[in-house]
C-alpha positions in Angstrom: -64.9 -38.9 -177.9 -67.9 -41.8 -178.1 -67.5 -44.6 -175.5 -66.8 -48.1 -177.5 -69.5 -50.8 -176.6 -68.0 -54.1 -175.3 -68.7 -55.9 -178.9 -67.0 -52.9 -180.5 -64.1 -53.6 -178.4 -63.2 -57.3 -178.7 -64.1 -56.7 -182.5 -61.2 -54.2 -182.4 -58.8 -56.5 -180.5 -59.5 -59.2 -183.2 -58.0 -57.0 -186.1 -54.7 -56.2 -184.1 -52.0 -57.6 -185.9 -50.2 -60.5 -183.9 -46.3 -61.2 -184.7 -44.2 -64.7 -183.6 -40.5 -64.9 -183.5 -38.8 -68.0 -183.8 -36.0 -69.4 -181.2 -32.8 -67.8 -182.4 -34.5 -64.6 -182.4 -35.7 -64.8 -179.1 -31.9 -66.2 -177.9 -30.6 -63.0 -179.8 -32.9 -60.8 -177.5 -32.0 -62.4 -174.3 -28.1 -62.3 -174.7 -28.3 -58.6 -175.8 -30.6 -57.7 -172.4 -28.2 -59.9 -170.2 -25.5 -57.6 -171.6 -27.4 -54.2 -171.5 -27.5 -55.3 -167.6 -24.1 -55.9 -166.9 -23.2 -52.6 -168.4 -25.7 -50.6 -166.2 -24.6 -52.4 -163.2 -21.2 -51.4 -163.8 -22.0 -48.0 -164.5 -24.6 -47.5 -161.1 -21.6 -48.6 -159.1 -19.1 -46.1 -160.7 -21.8 -43.2 -160.4 -22.5 -44.0 -156.9 -19.3 -43.7 -155.7 -18.6 -40.8 -158.3 -20.7 -38.3 -156.5 -19.5 -38.4 -152.7 -16.1 -38.4 -154.4 -16.6 -35.2 -156.2 -18.4 -33.8 -153.2 -15.0 -34.3 -150.7 -12.8 -33.0 -153.6 -14.9 -30.0 -153.8 -15.0 -29.1 -150.0 -11.1 -30.2 -149.7 -10.7 -27.3 -152.3 -12.8 -25.1 -150.6 -11.1 -25.4 -147.3 -7.7 -25.0 -148.8 -8.8 -22.0 -150.3 -10.7 -20.6 -147.2 -7.6 -21.5 -145.1 -5.3 -19.3 -147.5 -7.7 -16.4 -147.3 -7.9 -16.1 -143.7 -4.2 -16.2 -143.7 -3.6 -13.8 -146.1 -6.2 -11.5 -143.9 -4.5 -12.0 -141.0 -1.4 -11.0 -142.5 -2.6 -8.1 -144.0 -4.3 -6.7 -140.6 -0.8 -7.6 -138.6 0.6 -5.3 -141.4 -2.2 -2.7 -141.1 -2.8 -2.6 -137.3 0.0 -3.6 -135.0 1.0 0.4 -134.8 -1.0 2.8 -133.2 -1.5 4.9 -136.3 -3.0 1.9 -138.0 -4.9 1.5 -135.8 -6.3 4.6 -135.4 -6.5 5.4 -139.2 -8.7 1.9 -139.3 -10.7 2.4 -136.0 -13.8 4.4 -134.7 -11.9 6.9 -132.8 -11.0 11.0 -133.0 -9.5 13.4 -130.7 -9.6 17.0 -130.3 -7.7 19.7 -128.4 -8.4 23.7 -127.8 -7.6 26.0 -130.8 -4.7 28.4 -130.0 -3.7 31.8 -132.0 -0.3 31.0 -130.8 0.2 28.1 -133.3 -1.8 25.8 -135.9 -2.3 22.4 -135.7 -0.9 20.4 -139.0 -3.0 16.9 -139.4 -0.8 14.4 -140.7 -1.3 11.2 -143.5 -0.6 9.0 -140.7 -2.8 10.3 -138.0 -0.9 11.9 -135.8 -0.8 16.4 -135.5 2.2 18.9 -135.5 2.0 22.3 -133.5 3.3 24.3 -136.0 4.5 27.9 -134.9 6.6 30.2 -137.4 7.3 27.5 -139.9 8.7 25.3 -137.2 7.8 22.1 -135.0 6.9 23.1 -131.0 4.9 20.1 -129.9 2.2 17.6 -131.4 0.0 14.5 -131.0 0.3 10.8 -132.1 -1.5 7.6 -131.4 0.8 4.9 -130.0 0.3 1.3 -129.0 1.6 0.4 -125.4 4.9 -1.3 -127.4 5.2 2.1 -129.3 4.4 4.2 -125.9 7.5 2.2 -124.1 10.1 2.6 -126.7 8.9 6.4 -126.8 9.7 6.9 -122.9 12.8 5.0 -123.1 14.6 7.4 -125.9 13.8 10.4 -122.9 16.0 11.8 -120.6 13.3 12.1 -117.9 13.6 14.7 -115.2 10.1 14.0 -113.7 7.6 10.8 -114.6 4.4 10.3 -112.5 0.6 9.2 -113.3 -1.8 11.9 -114.7 -3.9 12.9 -111.8 -7.3 15.2 -112.0 -7.1 14.6 -116.0 -10.1 13.5 -118.2 -8.2 10.1 -118.7 -5.5 8.5 -117.0 -2.0 8.1 -118.2 1.3 9.4 -117.1 3.5 12.3 -117.3 6.9 13.2 -118.2 9.2 16.1 -118.2 12.1 15.4 -120.9 15.9 16.9 -121.1 17.0 17.5 -124.6 18.7 20.4 -124.7 19.2 21.3 -128.1 19.5 24.6 -130.1 15.2 24.8 -130.5 14.1 22.5 -127.5 15.0 23.1 -123.6 12.5 20.4 -122.2 9.3 18.7 -123.8 6.5 18.0 -121.7 4.8 14.6 -122.4 1.3 13.7 -122.0 0.3 9.9 -122.7 -3.5 9.3 -122.4 -5.0 5.7 -122.0 -7.9 5.5 -124.3 -11.1 3.9 -122.2 -12.4 2.6 -125.6 -9.1 1.3 -127.3 -5.7 -0.2 -126.8 -4.0 3.6 -128.4 -2.2 5.9 -125.9 -2.2 9.2 -127.1 1.2 11.2 -127.0 0.4 14.9 -126.3 3.8 16.9 -126.2 4.9 20.4 -126.2 8.4 21.6 -126.3 9.7 24.9 -124.0 10.6 27.3 -124.4 7.3 27.9 -126.8 5.2 26.4 -124.2 5.7 26.2 -120.3 4.5 23.8 -117.7 1.2 26.1 -117.1 0.2 26.9 -121.0 0.8 22.7 -121.7 -0.8 21.7 -118.8 -3.9 23.6 -119.9 -3.9 22.2 -123.3 -3.7 18.9 -122.1 -6.6 19.4 -120.2 -8.4 20.4 -123.0 -7.8 16.7 -124.9 -10.9 14.8 -126.2 -10.9 11.2 -127.3 -14.3 10.4 -129.2 -15.8 7.1 -130.2 -17.7 7.3 -133.4 -18.6 10.9 -132.8 -19.2 10.9 -128.8 -16.9 12.0 -126.2 -15.3 9.5 -124.0 -15.5 10.5 -120.6 -12.9 8.3 -118.9 -12.8 6.6 -115.5 -15.5 7.8 -113.3 -13.0 7.6 -110.4 -12.1 11.2 -111.0 -15.5 12.3 -110.9 -16.2 10.8 -107.5 -17.7 13.3 -105.0 -15.2 14.8 -102.5 -16.2 13.9 -98.7 -16.2 15.8 -95.7 -14.1 15.7 -92.8 -13.7 17.0 -89.5 -10.2 19.3 -88.6 -9.3 19.0 -84.8 -11.3 22.4 -84.6 -14.4 20.2 -85.5 -14.6 22.2 -88.4 -16.0 20.5 -91.5 -13.9 20.6 -94.4 -14.7 18.9 -98.3 -11.6 17.5 -99.9 -9.5 14.7 -99.1 -8.1 14.5 -95.3 -4.4 15.4 -94.5 -4.1 16.1 -97.9 -6.8 19.4 -99.4 -9.8 20.8 -98.0 -12.3 23.6 -98.4 -14.5 25.3 -96.2 -17.3 27.8 -96.6 -20.8 27.7 -97.6 -22.9 25.4 -100.1 -21.7 25.9 -103.6 -24.5 28.0 -105.8 -24.2 28.5 -109.9 -23.6 32.1 -110.2 -23.4 33.1 -106.7 -20.2 34.8 -105.4 -18.8 33.5 -102.3 -16.1 33.3 -100.1 -14.2 30.5 -99.2 -11.0 29.1 -97.4 -8.7 26.9 -99.0 -6.8 24.7 -96.7 -3.3 22.4 -97.4 -1.9 19.6 -95.6 1.5 17.3 -95.4 5.2 18.3 -95.0 8.3 19.1 -96.6 7.2 17.9 -100.0 4.2 19.6 -100.0 5.9 22.5 -98.7 8.3 23.0 -102.1 5.0 22.7 -104.2 3.0 25.1 -102.2 5.9 27.9 -102.3 6.6 27.8 -105.9 4.3 30.7 -107.0 1.1 32.0 -108.1 -2.0 29.7 -106.9 -4.4 28.8 -109.8 -7.4 26.7 -110.0 -8.7 24.9 -113.1 -12.0 24.1 -113.0 -13.4 21.4 -115.0 -17.4 21.0 -115.7 -18.3 16.9 -116.1 -21.1 17.1 -118.5 -19.3 19.6 -120.9 -15.9 19.0 -120.4 -15.1 23.0 -120.3 -12.2 24.1 -118.3 -13.8 27.2 -116.3 -12.4 30.3 -114.7 -13.5 30.0 -110.5 -11.7 32.6 -108.9 -12.8 36.2 -108.6 -10.9 39.0 -108.5 -11.8 43.0 -108.4 -15.1 41.7 -109.9 -13.4 39.8 -112.6 -13.0 36.0 -113.3 -9.1 34.7 -113.3 -7.1 31.6 -113.6 -4.9 32.6 -110.5 -3.7 35.1 -107.7 -0.4 36.3 -108.0 2.1 34.9 -105.1 6.0 34.9 -105.4 8.2 32.2 -105.8 9.4 31.0 -102.2 6.5 33.3 -100.5 5.9 32.6 -96.8 2.9 30.0 -96.0 0.1 30.8 -93.8 -0.4 28.1 -91.9 -3.3 27.7 -89.2 -2.5 25.5 -86.8 -5.6 24.4 -84.9 -6.8 23.4 -88.1 -3.8 21.5 -88.9 -3.0 23.0 -92.7 0.5 23.8 -93.2 -0.7 26.4 -95.8 -4.2 28.5 -96.4 -5.4 31.0 -98.9 -9.0 32.9 -98.4 -10.6 33.2 -102.1 -13.7 34.3 -103.6 -15.2 31.8 -105.8 -18.1 32.1 -109.0 -19.2 29.1 -110.9 -20.7 29.5 -114.2 -23.3 26.8 -114.0 -24.9 24.1 -111.4 -23.1 20.2 -112.2 -20.1 18.3 -110.9 -16.8 20.4 -111.1 -13.5 19.2 -110.9 -11.4 21.7 -109.2 -7.5 20.9 -109.6 -5.2 23.4 -107.6 -1.4 24.6 -109.2 1.3 26.6 -107.8 3.7 28.2 -110.1 2.4 25.8 -112.5 2.6 22.5 -110.9 -0.6 20.5 -109.6 -0.9 20.2 -106.1 -4.1 17.9 -106.2 -8.2 18.2 -106.3 -12.0 18.2 -105.1 -14.5 16.9 -106.5 -17.5 19.0 -105.9 -21.1 19.7 -106.6 -23.2 23.1 -107.8 -26.6 23.4 -107.1 
């Protein structure tokens, strides 16, 4: 575009048309402007408070709906998660137990398991809350009730008298999960199970969290200490309770050991119940192993008649002693639980090189 000269600009301005208004026209325009100004002021006032008010209403509705949603969620969770089966089904835990050819495990929709043999229920597993555990115990006719010792998980054991057509007694094991608030009730009906077979299966019970094995309390795996007898013989175990004398524990090697048992009347009742059994549990694998050697073979127990005479060693102070041959298949930490006639006496924890 060509730039105009000053002279040309002046000429263009002179050619612009001009308009004149009389006084009436000016007054009319002024009145209209005053009216418009008044309307804008009122609208501005309303609009100024309208936005905050709308925001408050929206926020209030959001809070009310959020509270309602939270209450519904709380009520829903309360319904779902107040039972052991609800917690288990919506949680991250699972469990396993050693399979047996004598019965099958039937898994139920509520997370529990039934042990079935010849079409009959002979035991089972169920996840319980602490309240459900207490109610379960209150329905029993207890003959024996005690804390669990030597098992992977802490808990309680009870022997329940039922005396029905199919059940004489029930062995109840309540294992407390080290991860959740669940108690796993593992139970066995007699006469299908006896105390020995029930305990062996209960020892194999394992709890997993997201597929990882939960080990339970480290207290169960604290190495037993050495203590001296009046003859200055050094034993490994628990003073005035249980001890073992012999060479170092070497994997794959058969050696001779001497078990010593201490106590008084209550301990004598257990020691005279029959067969002597050792349940060896490897800490890393959780597997139970035979460590007793008899006639070049591995056995769970040595045969003894019930009420067999005790073999005390007075110089040592023990009320009973048993010489054994033992061999460990692997190195590692082992817990050795001792039994007489199916009843547990005590345990020691040793390291096998």
